[in-house]
N, C-alpha and C positions, 0 to 999 in steps of 0.2 A: 402674853400680850406683847412682851418686849421683842420676841422673835418675829411676831407678825408685823410689828412696826418697822423692824429692820428690813423685812422682805419687801414691804411696800416702798420704802425709801430707796432700795436698790433699783427699783423699776421706774423711778422718776425719769421722765423723758428728758433727753439732753437739750440744751439750748442750741438751736440751729442758727448759724450766722446768716445774714442776708446776702446770699450769693450774688444776686443781681447788683447790689450796691458794690460789692467787692469787685465784680467783673468790669464795672465802669472805669476802674483804674487799672490799666494793663499791668504795670509793674507789681501792683499789689496783688492782682489776680494770679500772676505767674508764681509769685512767692507763696500765696495761699494754697494753690493747687499742688505745688511741688512739695510742700511741707506738711500737708494734712495727712495724718496717719490713717492706715486702713481701718482701724478700729472706730475712728470717729465717723468715717463714711458709712460704716455699717450701722452705727447708732442713728445716724441721720435717716437711713433707709427705713428703720423701724418706726421712727416718728412720722415719716412721710406716709407709710402704709396705714398706720392707725388713724392719722389725721384725715386722710382722704376717705377712709371708711366711715368714720364718725360723721363727717360733714355730709356724705352721700346719704347715709341712713337717716339723717335729720332733715335734709332739705330737698332731696330728689324724689318726686312722687313715684316714678317708675321703679327706682331701686327699693323703695319701701314696699311696693307691691311684689317685686321680685323676691325679696327676702320672706315676705308673708307666704307666698305660694310655696317656697322651699321650707316653710315651717322653721325658720331660723330667727332666733331672738337676738337683735343687735346688742342688747344690754349685757349679753354674755361675754362680749369681747373685752378682755382686760389685758391681754398679753399677746406676744407674737405666736405663742403656742395656740391660743384661741383663734388668732387671725387665720391660721392655716386650715381651720375648719369651716371658714366661710365658703359657701357655694361659689364655684367659678361661673363666670358669665362669658358670653361671646356675642358675636354679631347676630346670631340666629335666635338665641333664647332671651336676649336682652334688647339690643339696639333695634332689631327689626320687629320685635314683639310688642314694642310700645311706641307711642307717638313721639315725634321729634321734640316737641316742647316738654314731654314728660321725662326724657332722659337728660336734658340739658338745663344747666342753671341759667344760661342766657337764652332768652326766648325769641323765636321768630315772630315778627310783628310788633316787637317791643324794643329790645336793646341789643339785637344781634348785629355784629360788625360785618361779618362776611361768612361765606360757606365754601367748602371744598367738596369734591367728589373723590371717593376711592377709585382706583384705576379700573376696577372690574376685571382684573386679570383672571380670577377664578369664577366669579358670577357677576350679577348686576352691580353697578356702582352704588355706594351708600353716601348719603349727604351727611357731612360733618360740619359743625360750627367752627368758626375761627374766632378766637377771642383776642381783642386788641391788646390786652395786657401781655399775652404770650408772644405776640408778634414783636413786642418791644425787647424780648429776651434774646431772640435769635441773632440780631446783629452783634450782640456781645459775644455770643458763641463763635460766630464766624470771624469776628475781629481778633479774638484771642488766639485761635489756632492759625489764622493766616499771618499774623505778626510773628508768632512763635516759630512756625515751620517755614514760612515763605517770605518773611521780612517785607510785608507790603508797606511798612512805614519807611523803608529805605529804597525800595525798588519801584520804578514806574510799572504799572500792571494793566494789561488788557484782560478783563474777565468776561468770558462768554457764558451766559446763562442758557444752556442748551437743554433745559428741562421743558417738557410740554407745557404750553401756555393754555389758558382757558380755565375751566373750573377745577383743574387738578391742583393738589396741594403744593407740589414741589416748585413749579415754575413761578407761581404767585409769591410763595413764601420767600424764595431766594431773591426775587426782585425787590420785595419789600425790605429784606434784611440787608442787602448789599447797597441799596440806594443811599442810606445815610453815610455809609463808609466812603462813598465817592466824594463826599464833601469834606472828608477828614484826611484822606490820603490821595496820592497821585494815582488814582484808580479810575479806570474807565470801564463801564459795564455795557456790554452789548446783549440785549435781551432778544435773542434770535428765535427762541423756542427750538423746535426740532426741524426747522427748515434747513436742511443740510446744505443747500446751495448758498443760502445767506450766511451760514456759519463759515463755510470754506472761503467765500468771497471776502467776508469781514476780516478773517485772520490773515489771509494772503495779502490783503491791501494794507493792514495796519500793524502787524506784529513787529515789523522792523523799527517802529517808533517807540517800542516799549522794552524794558529790561526783561520782562517775563510775560507769559500768557497762561492764564488759568482757565480751565474748562470745568464747569459744573454740569454733570449729566448722569444718565444711567450708564452702567458699565458697557452694556451691549452697544448702545448708541455711540459712546465715546470711542469704541474701537472703529465704528463706521467713520467717524469724523477723522480719525488718524489715517485710515485707509484712503479717504478722499483727499486729504491734504498731501499725502505721498503721491497720489495720482496727479495732483496739481503741481508736482515738482518741489514741494516744500521739504527741506531738510528738517526733520522733527527736532533734531538736537539744537537747532538754532532758535527754536521757540522759547527755550528755557521753560519747558512745559511743566505745569503743576495741574493736578486733577483732584476734584472732590466728586465722588460717586455715591449715590444712594438710591434706594428704591428697588434694587435687586442685588444679589450677591455676585462675586466674581471669584475665580479660582486663584490660587497662589501662582500657577503658571501664567495666568492672564496678567497679573500685576508685574511679575518678573519680565514678561515679554514687553509690556509697555515701558517699564523702567529702562530696559536695555535700549529701546528706541529713543527714549527721551534723555537719558543720562549716560548710557553706556554701562551702567552698573545695575544688574538685575536685582541686587540686594539692597538697593536704595530704600530707606525707611521713611522718608518724608515727602517724596514727590507725589505719591498717591495716598490720599486720606479718604476713608469711606465712612458713611453714616448709616445708622440703623433707622432709616426713615420709614415710618408707617403712618398712613393717613389717620388711622384710628387713634394713635397715641403720640403723634408728632415725632421729633427727632429723639428717639428713645435711647440711643447709644451712639458712640463715635469711635471710629478707628483712631489709632495713634501710632507713633513710631514703635511703641512697645508691642501693640497687638500685631503690627506687621512683622516684627522680629519673631514673636512667638509662632506665628503662622509659618514663617520660613523654617524655623527649627522643627516644627511638627511635620512639615512636608518632607524633611530629610530624615527624620527619626521616627520610625514606625512605633516603637515602644512608647516614646513620649506622646505621640499622637493618640494612641489608644488609651493611655492613662488619663489624658486630658478630656478626650471627646468620645470615648467608648470604642468598641470594635468597629473600626472604619478605615478605609483607605483614602477617604476624602477629608480634606482640611476645611472645616466650616468657616463661615464669616465670624470674626471675633471683634468685639467692641468693649469699651468701658462705658459706664453710665453714671450720671450725676444722681446720687441718692437723695439730694435735696428736692428732686422733682419726681423721681421714680423709685418704685420698689419692684424688683423683678425676681421671679422664682420659677423653678422648674416643676412641672406636674405631669406625670405619666409621659415623659419625654417631650413635652411641649412647653412653651414659654407663656407664663402668666404675667401681666403687667398691671400695676396699680399706679395711677397717676391722675392728676387733675388738669393735665395739659390742654386738652381740647374739650373733652367731656369727662366728668368725674367717672373714673372706671376703677373697679375693685376686682382684683384677681381675674382680669380680663384675658381670655384666651384668644390670642391672634392666630393660633394654629400653625405657628412656626415650630419646626422640630429643632430642639436645642436644649440648652441648660445654662446654669450659672456657676461660676467659679470665684470664690473669694480671693482677694489679692494675696493674703498670706499662704493660702493653699497653692496658688499658682507659683509663688516663690519657692515653696517647699518642693513641688514637683520638678521645677526647672533645675533646682540644685541637685536633686536626686539623680537627674540624668546628666549632670556635669556641666550645666550652663549657668554662668554668672552674667546676668543681663546687664549689670552695671559696667563690667569690664568690656562686654561686647559693644556697648554704647560708646565707651571711651575709644575703642579701636576705630569706630566710625566717626569720631570727632563730634559726637552729639553731647549737648549739655544735659546734665541730670535734671534740669528744669522741665524737660519734656516727659519725665517719668512721674506719673500720678498714681496714687495707691487706691484708685477706685476699683470696685469689683468688676468682673468680666461677665459678659453674656455672649454665648455663641449660638449660631443659627445655621442650620443646614438648608433651610428653605421651607416653603409652605407644605403642610401635610397633604394638601390637595394636589401639589405639583409632583405627581407620581403616577407611574403605570405599574400594574401588577402583572408579572409574567411568571406563570407556573407557581404562583404563591409567593414570589419574591418581589419586594418593592424595588423598583428601578427609578432613580432620581436623575434629573438632568445634570446635576453637578458631578455625577459619576462618569458621564460621557464627555463633558466639556474638556477635561485635560488632554484628551487625545486629539481634539480638533483645534484647540487654541493654545498651542505651545511653541509657535514660531516656525514649526516645520511644515505646517499645512498652509498653503498660500492661496487656495481658491475657495475656501468655505467661509461664508459670512456668518451664518447662524444655523440653528437646527431646532427640531421639535421631535417629541416622542408621541406615538399614537398606537392604539390597538384597534383591531377590528375582528370580524369573524367571517369565515368563509360560509358557503351554502350549507355545509354540514355542521356549522357552529363550532369549528375549531378556531381557537384564538390565533390571531396573526399579530406579530410585534413589528412595528415600523419605526425606523429612524429616518426622518425627513431632513434633507440637507439643502440649504439655500446657498447658491454660489454668489460670489462677490459681483458687484455691478461691473458689467463689461465682459464677464467671463462666460464663454459659451463653448459647448463641445458637440462633436458629431455623435451619432448613435454608437459608433464603435468605441469612441473615446469614453462615452458615458458608461458603457458596460465595463470598461477597464477600471474606471474610477469607482464604480459600485463595488467591484470585486476587491479593490484595494481598501476602501473604507469599511466594507463588511469585515475584513480580516482585522483591521485596527480596532474597530469598535467592539467586536466580539472578544478579542484578547483583553481589552481594557475592562469590559464588564466582568469577565471571569476573574480578573485580578482584583478589581475594586469592590465587587459585591459577592460576598461569600454565599448568600442565599441564592443568588442568580446562578453562580457556578454549580451549585448542587442541583438546582432545577434543570439546568442545561444538561448536566450529566444524566439525569433521569430521563429527560425527553428533549433531545436536541432540536426537534422540529418546532416545539413550542417556543423555546428561547432564542431560536435563530433570528437575528435582526434582518428584516427586509429593508434594504437601502433604496430610497427614492430621492432623486436629485432634481431640484428645480432651479431655473434661472432666477436671478435676483428679482424679488418683488412679485413673483407669480405663484399660482396655486394657493396653498394655505398660508403662504408668507405675504400675500397681497394685503391682508387685513392689518399687518403690523404697521403699515404706514399711517394708519388711522388710530393707533393705540399708543398710550403713553409708555407701555412696556410690552414686549412680545409675549404672547401666550406660548409657553414651552411645552405644554401637554395638551393633546387634543383627544376627544373621545373617539374620533374616527380619522382616517387618513385624510379625507377631503371634507 
C-alpha cells in the first residue's frame, strides 16, 4: 500500500500558472518565458492533454459518440501512457462526421461569437467556431514577440495586414489582435487584405513616416509584395522591414534571400518570424530566433539535419509551442494536436508530416554536432531573453501536398530551393501535377508561373524550359533519394515536363481567388 500511495503522489498533476495573466505584463512575461525550465513546460503539456481529454469526454456529445464507436472507455485514462492509446481523430472521421453543434462547446444559434473557414487548399473549406476568450489571448502573443524582437514600444511602426480578408481565420484574427495594440503603441495598422495594389500603394506613400514596416502575410504572397515594391522603385532596405508569416511554410533559402534584401544579412534571426497557423487548431506554434538558427545550422550540416528530422535533404518548418495550451505528438510520421483553442480536439491529426523534439534533446543533438547556441546568440548580439525552453514541432507540409512518381513521394518543398534562391529572377511560383497519356503512362509536370510583366517568345520559352528542366531534375535527384532510384529505374516516368505560364494564367489564375496557392494538382489543367 505504501508503494502504491507513493506511485499516485508522483503522478499528481503540476500547478499550471495563469499564462494569460503573466503575459499581460511584458517584463514579467519575458522573465517568465526566459527562465521556465524545459521540464516544467513538459509537465504543463501533460496536464493540458489530460485536461482537454477529460473535459471533451464529459461534455462534447460527438466525442462521446466517437469514443463509443471506437469501443474506447474514457475512465481508463489515468496517465500519459494511457493517453497514447486514445484513438486519433481528424477532420474526416470526427469533424465532418458529426454536426457542428455536436463537436463544439459553444453552439451556433446560442452563444457563438464568430466563425472562420479553413482555406480549402486540399478539399472543401470547413467551418470552425471562433471563441471570444481565445481572441483575447492572441494580442498578448503578438505584443510579446513584437516588443521583444522588433521593439514596437520604441519604434513607430506601419503594420500591413496582408492576409486574406473575409471568412478566413488569419486576416480576421490578425486584425482583431493588432487593433488593441494600436491604442497602446505608436503603431498604425493597414488592413489591406491581399489587394496587392493597395498594399504597394500604402507602403510607398507611408513608409517614410515610420521607423519600420511590418508585413503579416503568407510567405508566397509576401514574396510577391516585395517584388512589386521593388518594381515600384522602393529600396527594401529603407523599409526597415519585419515580417510575420503563417499559413504555409517557407524554405531556409527563402528566408535568407528575404533577409539579404531587407537587412543585408542572410543569417538575421529576428527579421522574419513564422507561425504554425492552422484553422483547425489556431496558432499552434511559433518560430523564434532559436528555431531560425537551428534551421540555418541544419541547412548547412547534413548530419545534423538528418539526426533532427530524419533522412532528408529538406529542412522543415520548425516551431516552439506553448504547452499550457497545446500538447503535440508524432504518430506514424504525422502531427497530432490536443488543444481546446477553437474546438476541443484530442489527438487530432491535421495530416502534416513532421514530429516533435524535446528541448533537452535538441540541446544534446546540437552539442553533439559542435554547436553552442548560446555562444552563437552572443556573437549576433542577441539577448538570452529570446531563448525559451519550450519543446519543438517540425513540419514538412501536408500529407496530401504530394505527387507520387514511380512510387516516390515528391513534395513541393523539395523543388522550392532551386527556384527561390536569389539566382532565379523570372519565376514567381510553381505547381506539381501528374496526368496520363492515352496509353495510361504517367506524366510528371512541373508548372512554372512567371513574374508579373515577364513574357518570352516561343524560342526563349524553349530555352527556359530546357534550363529549368535541368535544374529541377538535378535538385530532385539530390534531394529525394526515392525519386533518384525511381528515375534510375525508369527515366521516362520521372522526367519532369516543364510548362511555363505567364503571370496569373492557366492553372495559376485561380490563385488570385484563394487565400493560399494550391501547390499540387490532380491534372495539368
